[in-house]
N, C-alpha and C positions, 0 to 999 in steps of 0.2 A: 138416587143417593142411598147408601147403606146396603144395596144389594149387589151381589156378585154376578157378573155376566158369565157366559159359558167359558170364555177363555181363561178368566181368573180362576174359576172353579176347576178347570182342567189342569192348570199349572199347579194348583194347590194339591189336587189328588195325586198327580204324578210325583211331586216332591215328597209327599207323605208316604207314598208307596215305596219310594226309593229308600227313605230312612228306615221304614219297617223291615224291608228285605235286608238291608245292610246290617242293622243291629241284630236281626234274627240270625244272620250268619255268624256274628260275633258271639252270641250267647248260646247257640245250640251246640252242645258237645257231641262228640262222636257216639257216645252211648245212646243219645236220643235219636241220632241218625240210624243207628242199628235197630232201634225199636220201630222207627218209621218204616224201615225196610222189612220188618217182620221176619227177620232171619234169612231173607233172600240175599245171597252174596252179591249177585249181579245188580239187584235193585239198590243195595247199599252203595256200590261204587257209582251208580248213576246219580243218586242223590248227592253224594260228595262232589261229583263233577259239576252238578248244577249249582251247588252253593259256591264252589270255587269260581265258576263262571260269573255268578252274580257279584262276587267280591271284586273280581277284576274289572267287570263292566261298570259297576256303579261307582267304585272308588275313582276310576280314571276319568269318568265323564261328569259325574255330579258332585261327589263328596269333596273333591279337591277344590271346588268352587266355594265351599261353605267356610264360614269363619271359624267354626269349631275345629274343622280339620286342619286349618292353618295354625291355629293355636296349639293343637296337639303335636303337629309336626315341628313347630318352633320349640316346644317344650322338650321333645326328644333330642333335637339337635343341641339344645342348651345343656341337657344332662350329659350327653356324650362329650361335649366340649369341656365341661367341668371335670369329667373323668380324666381327660387328657391333661388338664391344667394341674390338678392336684397329684402330681407325681414328684418323686425325689429329684431335686435339681442335679443336673449332670456336673455342673461346676459350681460349688458352693460359693467360691470367692466371687465369681461373676454375678451370682444371684444376690449376694449381699451388696454388691456395688449398685446394681439396679434397684435393689430394695431401698437403699438410702436415697438414691436419686428420685424415686417415685414418692418417697416421704416428703421430700422438698417440693416436688411439683404439685402433688395432690393435697398435702396437708399444710405445710408451712406457708405456701403461697395463698392459701385460703383463709389464713388467720385474719388478715386485714378486713375482708368483707364480713366475716363472722362478727368481729368486734364492732364494726360500724353499725351493722343492722341490729345487733343485740342491744347496743347502747340506746338507740332511738326507740326500739320496741319496748324495752324496760321503762323508759320515760313515759311513753304513750300509755302503757298499761296502768302505770301508777296514777297518771292524770285522770284516766277514764274511771278507774276505781274510786278515786276521791270525789270526783264531780258527779258521778251517776249512780254509784252504789252506796257509798257511805252516807249516813244520815245521823242526826242526833240520837236516834234510837239504837244505834249500833255501837259497839265498842270502837275505840279510837285506833285499834290496831288492825282493823279490817283491810284497809288499803294495802298496807305492807304485807299482810298475810296472803291476800289473793295475788298480789304481784309475784311473790316468791313461788307460790304453788303453780301459777300459770307458766312462769319461766322455767321452772324445774321439771314439771311433768310433761308439758307439751311443746312449748316453743323451742327450747334448747335441743331437744331430741328429735322431734318430728318435723316441725316447721323449718328448722335450720337444715335438716337433711333434705327436705324438698328443695330448698334454695341451692344446696350443694349439688343436688342431682342435676340442676341446670348448668352449673359451672363445671363441675368435675366430670359429670356423665358425658356432656357434649365434647369435652376435651379428650376423654378416653376413646369415645367412638370415632371421632374425626381422625385421631392419630392412628388407630389400628386400621380404620377404613382406608386411609391414604396409603398405608403400607401394603394393604391388600391389593388395591387397584394399581399400584406401581410395582407389583410383583416382588416386593421385598420379603413377604411371608413365604412365597413360593421358593425364593432363593434359600431361605433357612431350611425349608423342608428338603430341598435337593441336597443340601449339605449334611443331612441326617440329624438336624437339630429339632427337638420337640418345640415347635414354635408357640404352641399354646402355653406350655410351662414357662418358656423363656420370656414371653411378652406379657402374659396375663397374670401369672402367679405373683410377681413383684407388685403389681398394681393392687391386687386384692389384699395382700398382706399389709402393704403400706397404708391403704385406706382404712382397714380394720384397726391398725395400730394408732393412727392419728385421730380417728373420729372421737374417741372418748375425751381426748384433750381439747378438741374443739368444742365439745359439749360443755365441759367445765369452764372453758374461757367464755362461752356464750352466757352461761348462767351468771358468772361473776360480773361480766360487763353489763348485763341487764340490771343487776342490783346497783351498779355504779350509775347507770342512767336514772334509776329511781331516786337515788340520793341527789342527782343533779337537779331534779325537779323540786326536791325539798330545800336544798341550799341556795340554788340559783333562781328557780321559779317561784319559790315560797308557796307551793301548792298545798303542802301540809307540813307540820312541824317534823324536824328530823327525829326527835325522840319517839313520836308516834310511828314513824316508818321503821325505826330500829326495833321497837316493841313488836310490831307486826312481823318483821323478818325473823325474829327469834322465837315467836310464839308457836308452841306445839310442833316443833320440827321433828320430822320422821326421817331418820337416815336412810331407810330403805328406798325412799323416793329418789334419792340421788343414785343409788345402785340400779334402780329400775330404769332411770333415764340412760345410764351408761349401757345397760344390757340392750335396750332398744336401739341405741345408736350403733352398737356392734352389728346387729342384724341389718339395719338400714345401710351401713357402710358396705356390707357384703352384697346387698341387693344393687346398690349404685354401681359398684366396681364390676361385678360379674355380668349384670345385664348389659351395661354399656360396652363391656369388652365383647360380649357375644354379638351385639348389634354391629360393632365395627369389624370384628373378625370375619363375619360371614357375609359382608357386603359384596355385591357383584355389580359390575358396571364401571362407571366413571365418577367424575366429580359430583354430578347431580345425585347419584345414589349415595355417595358419602354424606352429602347434606341431609338426605332423607334418613339415613341410618343414625345420624346425630340427633335428629328430631325424634325418631322412634326410641332412641335410648333414653332421652329425657322424659318422654311421655310414659313409656313402660316402667321406668324406675319410679316415677312419681305415683303411678297407679298402684304398683306393688307395695310401695311404702305406706300408702293410705290403707290398703287392705291389711297388711301385716300389723299396722299400728292398732287396729281394732282388736285383733286377736291377742297381741302381746299385752295390751292394756288390760283386757279381761283376764288373761292368764297370770299376769304378775301382780295385779292389784289384790 
């Protein structure tokens, strides 16, 4: 235990050598190759040929199996797809029609679950703050103040977008994936239609448009849930809750929440569209693409939340 046998050491040495040779090919410029050739033209061409051969061999046999290579390949395809997506619509009237339809499907239809979850989360946060945080040594506005800050800064923008990534992201990925496997997207391409712009751009613009309203509705309903615990559950006096909700309010926090939601909306719609648009296979692959869309969107939202919070605070 704790020691490597010859086979494990050999595989490690082989993989390490492959990575070194491949990245050496990437970072070694032509000027360095000329220096290595010492001015000999024939030797220079031989070295270039060797490096090109290394690139072809190691990329095709080893590098394509690595997770980093798959991520870089997916990133490149995603950027190319977004380049096709953000082009001027060929028919503005048709674009506006699909834009309104997607606003209904992605935004308006999500209001119910947003309000329901926000109501109970606001109530639970208020109860937890009152029972576990507030004490006789603290001001009586602590529970209302912490409830407002949590709902406004994190839950309504970040956690709610994670929830919508599961609902909206899977919907977008499954819809586009089904169109791909049933060759509907291929039919649009044959007719000369930019399928990426026609199918994806209305979804992205509709999601970015509706997400700030969902965030505002979520924050408002969370406060309503907190008041429900005050008036119905009698957890704390309503006057104390009102005092906390109005104490030291910073308007920038509301704008910060909206800005973060715009970025998260773009991540959900674009990543889910990519996963569905590029699916290959049948119904099983469509299900996997839907799962990948939810997971990828959630991870990217969490990563971007860290950087946006540090940047905007």
